[in-house]
N, C-alpha and C positions, 0 to 999 in steps of 0.2 A: 338645435342642430340634430338631425336624425342620424341613426346608424346608417353608414354608407354601405350600399349593397355589395360593392366590389372590394371592400376592405377586408383583408383577412385578419384573423386574431393574432395579435403580437405574441411571439414565442418568448417566454421568460425562463431562463435557466437558473436553477436554484443551486448555489455552490456553497462550499464551506466545509469545515471539519466534521468528521463523522458524528461526534456526540453533541454538536452544538445546536441541534434542533431543526434540521432541514425537514425531516418527516413530520415532526410535531406541528411545524408551521403549516405544511400542506394539509395535515389532518384537520387543523382547526379551520382552515379555509374551506375544506370539503365538508367537514363534520358538522359545522354549525348549520349548513344548509340541510343536511340530512335531518338534524334534530328539529329544524323548523318545518319539516314535512315538504321540503322542496326537492325531493330526491331526483325528480326528472330534470331539474334545471342544471345541476352540475353534472357534467358527463365525465366519466372515467374513461380515458383513452389508454392505449398501450403506451406505457412509459410516460404518460402525461395526464394532466387534469385540466379540463376546460371550465373556466368560471365565467358565465355570461355577465354582461354589463348590469342586468337587473339585479343579480345577486350582490354585485359589488356595491351598487347604489343602496340597496337595502341595508347592507352591512355598515355602510357609512352613515345611514340614517338620514339621508337628505335626497328625496326624490327629484329635486330640481337639477341634481348633478347630471342626470341622464341627458339633459339638453346640451350640457357642455361638452360631452365626449362623443366622438364619432366612431371609436373602435367598438367592435361587437362584444369584447370581453378580453380575457387573458388566458393563454395556454401555458401552464407551468410544466416544464420538463423536470421530472424527478429521477434522474439517472444517478448511479453511484459516483461519488467523488467528482473530480474535475473532468471526467470523460464527457459529461454533458457538454462540455465546452470544447475541449481540444478536439474530440473526435467528431464533433458534429459540425461539419463545415458545409457551407453552401457556396459552391464556386469561389473558393479562395477566402471567403469571409467566414465568420462564425455563424453557425446556424441560428443561435438565439439572437433575438433583436435586442433584448434587455437582460439584465442579470440581477439577482439578489445574492449578496454575499453575507452569509450568516456567521456571526461571531458571538461567543458567550461573553457577555459584558464583564463577568467576574474572572474570566481566564485570559481574555485578550487573544491575539492572533496565534494560530498554530501553523506549522509548516504547510499544511494543505491549503489553508486560507491564503497564505502569502503567495503560494504558487498560483492559486486562482486569480489573485489580483494582477500578477505578472501577465497572465494570459489575457485578461480583460484589457490590460493596457496595450498589449500587442495588437489585439483585434479592434481596438478603439470602440469597445462596446459600452454604451451608457449603463450604469449600474447604481444601485443603492446598497448601503451597508445596513444590515439589520442587527442591532445589538440586543440579543435575546437574553432571557432569564432575569429580567428586572425583579420578578417575584421572589428571587433568591436573596435579594439585598436584605440585610438584617433589619427587621422592623417594618418591612413593606406591607402596606394594607391594600390588598387587591380590590379592584373595582371591575368586575367581569365585563369583558367586551367593550370597554370604553376607549375613546381615543386617548393617546398618550398624555396630551396636555391636561385633559380633564382629570385623569387619575394622578398625575404628577402634582397638580396644585392641591390635592387633598392630603398629600403626605406631610409628615412632620419635617421641620427644618433639617434635623439631623439626617434623615433618610434622603432628603433632596441633596444635601451636601455630599453624602456618600455616593449617590448616583452620579452627580456632576463630576466628582473626582475620577470615578471609573470611566465615565464617558470621555473625559478629556484625555485619558491615557490612550483610548482608542484613536481619538483625533490625532494625537501625537505619533502613534505608530503608523497611521496612514500617511502622515506628513513625511516620516522617515522613508516611506516606500514611494514617495513622489506624488502624493495626492493631497490637494487641499480639501478639507471637509469641515462640516459644521452640522449642528442639529438641524433636522429637515425643516423645522418651522422658521429657522433663521437664514435659510438659503434663498437668495434672490434669483441667482442664475445657476441652474443645475448643469450648465455646460462648463462652468468654471469651478464649481464646488460640488463635491460628492455629498449627498444628503445621508445623514446617519439617523436611523429611526430606532429609538429604544422600544422594545416590546416584551411581552411574555407570551410565548406560544401556548403556554398552559392555561392562562386565564383569559387570553384573547385581548389583553390590553395592548393598544398600539397597532393591532393587525389591520384595522380599518385604514389607518394612516399609510401603511405599506401599500395597500391596494390603490389608494388615492394617488400616491406619489407615482406608482408605476403607470397608472392611466395617464397622468400628467406627462410623464416622460414619453410614453408611447405617442401621445398627441404631438408633443413638441418635436421629437427627433425623427419620428418614423412615418408621419402621414404620407410622405412621398413614396416610401419604399414598401408600404403595406398593400398597395393596390395589386390585385391579381386578376387574372382573367379566368373566370369560372369555367370557360369552355376549353382552355388550353390543356395540352397533355401534361399529366402530373410530373412534378419534380420533387424528389425527397432525398433523405439521407438515412442510411441504415443505422439504427440505434444499437441493436444487438442481433446476433445470429443465434437461434435457439432450436433445440430439438423439442418438439411437442408430441405427446402420445397420440397416435392415430393420424398425425399430420406430417410427420417427418421433419425435415429442416425447414424452419420458417424464418422470416426476417421481420423484426419489429422496426417500423419505419416512421419517421416524422415527415409528413408531406407538407412542404411549405409553399407550394405554388401549384395551381391548376387542379385537375380532377383525375381520379384513378378508378377504373371499373373492373369488376370481375370479367375475366376473358381477355383483358388487355395484354399485349406483349410488352414486356419490360426488359431493360438492360440494367444489370447490376454490376458494380465494380468488384473485381476480385484480383488476386495476385497475378494470375496469368491473364489470358484474354477475358474481357468482360463476359458475364453470363447473359445469354439471351433465353428468356423463358416466358411461359404464358401463365397468367394468374388463375389458379384453381379456385381460391377463396380469399375474400377480404374479411378479416375478423376483428370485432371490437369487443371489449369486455361487456358483460351484461350490465344494465343500469343498476345503480346501487339498490333500487327497490326490489330487484329480482335476484338478490344475492343467493336465494335458496335453489335457484335453477341448477340442474345437474351439471350442465356443461358450462365451463368458465366463459366461453366466447359465444357470440352470436354472429351469424353471417350477415354481411350487408352487400348490396349490389354495387354501390359506389360511394366514394367519399370525396369531399372538397377541402382544400387547404384552409386553415392550418389544422392538422389533425394527426393523432398518433394511431397507427393501424398495423395489424399483424398481417403479413402477406404469406399465403401458402402457395407454393409453386414447385414444379420439378427442378432438380439440379441446383439447389441453392447452397449445397455444402461448402463451396469455395467462397461464398459471399464474405465481404470484409466489413467489419464494424467501421463506421465513418465514411463508407464509400457512397457514391451517388446511386440513386435509383431513378430511372427515367422511363416514362411511357413512350413507346415508339410506334410508328406506322411503317408500312412497307417502303414508303418513300424516304423516311428519315432514319431507318434502322442503321444503315452503314455509317452515316455521318455521326450519329449520336454514339454509336459503339466506339468510333475512333476518338470522339471527344472524351468519353468516360475513361478510355484506356490512357489517354494522355494526361488526364487529371490525376490518375493513380500514379502514372510514370513520373509526373512532376514530384510526387512525394517520395518516389524511390530514391530521391536524394542524390546530389552530386557527391560522389565518394572519392577518396584519395587512393593512391596506389598502395599506401601502407596506412595502418591505423587500427583502431579498435573495431569490434563487431558489435552492433547494437540491435536489440530486439524490443518491440513494444507491442502493446495489446491492440492498438487501433492506429489508423493512419494519422489521426490528429496528434496523438501522444508521441508518435514517432517523429512527427514534424517538430513538436515542441522540444523533444529531447535533442534532436539534431541542432536546433537553434541554439540551445544552451551550450552544447559541446563546442560548437563553432565559436561562440563567444569566448570560451576558455582556450581556444586554439588547440583543441584535442582532435587530431585527425581521425576520420572515420573511413574504414575500409569497406564495410558493408552495413546496410541499414534495412531491416525487414520487419514486417508485421508478423507476429505469431510466437508460439512458445519455443523454448530452447530445445532443439532437436539433436539427435545423435550426429546428424550430418554437420551441424554447427560445430560440435565439439571436435569432430575429426578434422574439419577445415582449419579451425583455429589452432589446434595442437600442432599443425604443420608450420605455423609461423615461427620464425627463428627468434625475432626480437621479443624478449619476455614482456616488454611494456605494451606490446600489441597483441600478445596471445591472450586476449582478454575478451569476455563477453559482458556487455552491460545490458541488463534486462529490466525494462520498466513494466511493472504490473503483469509479468508473464510467469507461466509455470515452467518447470523443467520436466520434459517428457520422461517416462520411466527408463527407456533404453539410454537416454542421455545421462540420466542420474547414475546409472551403473558405470557408464563410460567415465564420468567425472571422477568417480571414486577410484578408478584405476589409473587415471592420468594425472601427472603432476604439472603438466605443461600449461594447463588452461586455468585462468583465474576468472571466477564468475562473480559479478556484482548484481544483486537484485534489490529493488525497493519500489515503493509506490509513491515516493515523493522525488521528483526529478532532481532537485538540487542536492538532496541527501546522497543520491546515487553518484552525482558528480563529485561531491566532497569526498565520498568514500574512495572513489577512484584516484582523486588527486593525492589524498593522504597516503594511499598505498604506493602510488608511483613515486612519491617523494621518498618514502622509506626504502623502496627498492633501489632508487638512484643512490641514496647514501650508502646502502650495503654494497652495491656494485663498485662504487668509488673506493670504498674502504678495501674491498678485495683487490682491486687493481693496485691501489696504493701500497698494499702490503706485499705484492709480488713484483712490483716494478722498481727498477733502480731509478731513484729520483735525482734531479740535478743538485749540485752543491759546488760552491767556490770557496777556497780557503787560501790563506797566505802563511808562508813559513816566517815565524817571528825572528827578529835579530837576536843574537846572543842566546839562542835556545836550541843549540845543537847538542844533544846528549850522547849521540853515537853516530859515527860516520856511515857505517854500512852493516849489512847482514844481520838483522835489518837495520836500516837507518832509523834513529829515533829523534824526532824533532818536535819543538813546540809550535803549534799552529793556531791561527784564529779563524773561525768560520765566518766568512764575509756574507754569504747568502746561501739559502737552501739548507740541505742536510747532507752529512757525510756518515756512511755506515761502514762497518768492517767488511772485508772481502770484496770491496769494489776496486776496479782499476782506476788509475789516476792519469790524466794527460796534462801536458804543459800548454802554454798559449799557442804553440805551433800545431797542437793536435796530436803530438806524439805521446804514446803510452810510456810513462817513466817508472811505473811500479804499481804495487797492489797494497791496499791498507790491511795490515795484519792485525793491528790492535789499536784501541783508543783508551786513554786513561785520563780520569779527572780526579785530581787530589789523591793520586795513588790507587784509586778504585777503577777496575775495568768497566767500560760502558760499551753498549753496542752501537750507539749513534750519537752524533754531536750536531746541535742545531745552531742557527745564526747567533753570533755574539759570543759563543763559548770559546774559551781558550783551553786547549787540551794537548796532551802528549800523544804523538802518533807514531806507530811503528810502520815503516814503509819497506816492503820486500822488493828488492830489485836495484834501486839507485844507490849511488855513493854521493854523499854531500860534497859539493865542490866540483863534481863532474856533471852528472845528469840534473841534479837540483842544487840550488844554493839559497842562502838566506834571502828573505824578502821576495822569493818567487811566488807568483800566483798560480795555483794549480786547480784543476777541475775534476769532478767525478766524471768518469767516462760512461755516458749513458748509451747503451747499445741502440742501434738504429730502430729496431723493432719497438723498443720501449719508448723511444722519443716520439714515434708515431702515435702510440696509444695515449701518451700524455697529451699530445696536441689534440687528439680526437675525442678522448673519453673523459679526461679529468681536468682539463685546462681550467675550466670555470671554477673548480673547487680548490685551486692552488693559491697559496699566499703570494703576496707581492714579491717577497724576497726569493721564493722558489722560482717564480716566473722570470725574475731578473737573472738568476743563475742559469736558467734554461736558455733565455735569449742570448746571453753571452756565450754559452757553450755551442748553441746552434750557429752563431755567427762564425765561430772558429771552423766548425765542420763544413759550413756552406761556402767557405772561402774558395775551396777548390772544386766543390760539387754543389751547385745551386739547388739540386733536387734531393739532397740528402734528407732522409726521413720524411719525404713529402708523399 
């Protein structure tokens, strides 16, 4: 089966925790080729590395493989963190066709790794898990650059058992995250099970297996979607917007379809209207063999997908990481500009009239953050790409509800004038993190604390409901003040509150409460206490066995129903309901 001319290279995103070996794996895939004097074969792109099929076949040590595979090679995107993924979208899907998730076999999953897995699940992207650092297992005897099974079978029983235990911990963690997985050589159907490949990026053990499995996945899942038209106008995604000395603002772009030439007119997504500009130069890194050349980049006349390329053109300052890049002609420019605008507008998210303000570094991460907040039912008032600005602080500080005068920032900086403003304003709370679910947990914990504090404050200043009964044979004094024994039936009774009877008439004020001769400030359900009542005379306004209520002012009753109803106990609610029933007998809208 020969390499098919119109098949583009599959794009592989490398994801995982910062220290778990992403770069080392890419280095060994690249480096071995350099060491073997094949410098021309592996091409370094902007933000990506292309490994041709011949290289992979050599690395796997089986020339007959070349006949089995039709893809021309693999293009690895090595961008920081999970951006590679979230921010690189191609028309609603993820830009990468396949992904590798790297995890340290000795440490297991980290928050960033888990986040990567959630994203892959959402985009339904085929992936493999690479369990790196097997060479760190105590007693491991390395066999450089050999396939995993060959080196595994040479290890002692103790080392094998140790590796198996750590390996199945990873399988267990994947299961908890909703994935069935197994060691790659035991997987029959990669659509049903995720293959896990133990490797060492330092010694090269297992790396050949990773390349083989990726080729197999590309063949199986992607054959249909990798066809491109080498003549069609280029379509790509902005990886990063960068200032380059002598070039001004440039965009590092992954082109995933068609062709792009120097002099082409392109449309690039930005926060406002899309940018229309003409390509001054297309730049690629110099080949690995020419590393000594003075200039980092060399100019090329055109490139064909899939490829990473730096585009130099006027007016790119407003370009947005994660936004589309499209080659246009005079006939298509208006239609494509409108398309790009609506693609960005789709991500400017449906917002609520009230809610938190969120900022993220790229379109994709903004989308991912919105997605998670919606799951938690946290309303969003504004969602934008970019760093936290002075304007954000001013806008948010004007919001009255303290739960929403909040900015949640994913992987963004705070601009200097905004920093100053933040120091002088107490109204705005800022949360920043580069792991989405950490951000959300921080906000939720904070909101919960704020709610408890607010409820306590209300509860301390508000007159709460209470119902009590005058006990028989417990009249200690008739009047001025009347002193009677009472039992609290529900709720709470404090000193200095007015008291009403079952007709809603005020009959007196609680001047004092005593329990076993000691003065107390409040009495709760079930307590039997002596109460001094200013105003009534026993036998006239009140008598034995009367049920009386704390008179809750209308303003307080409203606040209880709106602000702290959920945090009240069952007996307090019972006292409130009985009291409201009395008040609403004559006026159905009392305290509503």
